C-alpha positions, 0 to 999 in steps of 0.5 A, spaced: 925 641 736 919 636 736 916 633 730 910 631 735 903 631 733 899 637 736 894 631 738 901 629 742 899 636 746 893 634 749 896 632 756 898 640 756 892 643 756 888 645 762 883 652 762 889 654 768 895 653 763 891 656 758 889 663 761 896 663 764 899 663 758 895 668 755 897 672 761 904 672 760 905 672 752 898 675 749 902 681 747 908 677 744 903 672 740 899 677 737 891 679 737 890 674 731 893 668 735 890 670 741 883 671 739 883 664 735 885 661 741 880 664 745 875 662 739 877 655 740 877 655 747 869 658 747 868 652 742 871 647 747 867 649 753 860 649 749 856 643 750 854 642 743 861 641 740 862 634 738 867 630 742 872 629 736 872 637 735 873 638 742 879 633 741 882 637 736 881 643 740 884 640 746 890 638 742 891 645 738 890 649 745 895 644 748 901 645 743 899 653 744 901 652 751 906 647 751 913 650 752 916 644 748 914 646 740 916 645 733 919 653 734 920 655 741 915 661 743 922 665 745 925 665 738 924 672 736 920 673 730 918 666 729 916 664 735 909 663 735 908 661 727 907 654 728 902 656 734 898 660 729 898 655 724 896 649 728 891 654 731 889 656 725 888 649 722 883 648 728 879 653 727 878 651 719 877 644 722 871 646 727 869 652 724 862 649 723 861 649 730 864 656 731 858 661 734 857 668 733 857 668 741 864 665 741 867 670 737 864 676 741 866 672 748 873 672 744 873 679 742 872 681 749 877 677 752 882 680 748 881 687 750 882 684 757 888 682 755 891 687 749 886 693 751 
């Protein structure tokens, strides 16, 4: 188990790793977690998002991507609860920068992964 701060996971983030994780784990992670992660991703890509918010998002998405986190993702039932908590906290932190188009893109992308 790791007690690292989500900011310690910034090095794990890349767009390629993020979408690879979604492709492999979207069903296990669940619709709400995947949608929130995608919202964060689209906020991150927005040039209007300030640097401090992007840093928070990168830390949260890095935590989601990392195979080493507080509760391993392969743990039945509980595997994604820590990821969901970190992602939800990041969504709350940057909520003022979430635009309707970020939510729309996330919903459309969720359909690609989860039908």
